[in-house]
C-alpha positions, 0 to 999 in steps of 0.5 A: 500500500502506498500512503502518499499524502496529496492535496485534495480539492477541499484543502485547495478550496480552503487555502484559496478562500483564506487567500481571498479573505486576506486580500479582501481585508488588506484591500479594505484597509488600503481603501479606507486609508485612502479615503481618510487621507483624501478627507484630510486633504479636503479639510486642509484645502477648505481651511486654506480657502477660508483663511485666504478669504478672511482678510480685513483691508483698509479702505480709503485714507488714514486720519491722525489726530495730532497734539504736540503737547501729548507727544504726537499722534493721539488717535488714528482712524481708518475704514476697515472692510471685508471683500465681497468673497470674504468671511465675516470678521468678529471685531471683538477678536481683532488685534491692532498691533502698534509700533512707533519709530521702529521701537518695541510695539504693543497691542492696542487694548480693545477698550480703546478701539471703537467699535470694539465688538460686532460682526463685520460682514463680507462686502461691508466696511466700518470706521475704526478709531484707535485712541492711542494716547488714552491707551498709554501709547505714544504716537510719533511726532512730526517726521516720525514713523509708525506701523499698525498691523491689523490681525483678524481672528482668521486670515492674513493680517494687514500692515499699515506703515506711514512716515509723518511729514515734518510739518504734520499737525493732524489730518489725513496720511497718504 
């Protein structure tokens, strides 16, 4: 009698089913990883679009109130707007960072900003006033410089840099 072990059809079918199950599980894990990665790419893309469209821009001229006895510019006012395609901006989350004559800067406290709260919708504008002297921030004298960085809660900031003419005594800054 010859006792040679052989491969029966049933054993071959079981091994083939095992390979198919392993391949299906592997394929499912690869597909779900791809879906997860593409979902993350989509989230990053939408966040980038939202951030780039949430920008506050100055609209028009900047006006400074000037008092030499109080150290120069005492307040600044300007129009702030959001483009038609932009996201609305919460004014209570805005940061106005002020630097005089390239010295160390300070954020203007919201208590000295008018208006200090509210929502600025897209396509709209509002007039902003920064009471620098009342906030304890010295303005530049005539001939000096200042920088103002306007940072919305989301999106790119806007930078305003101006040099005052030597004979400046208040009014619009070009």
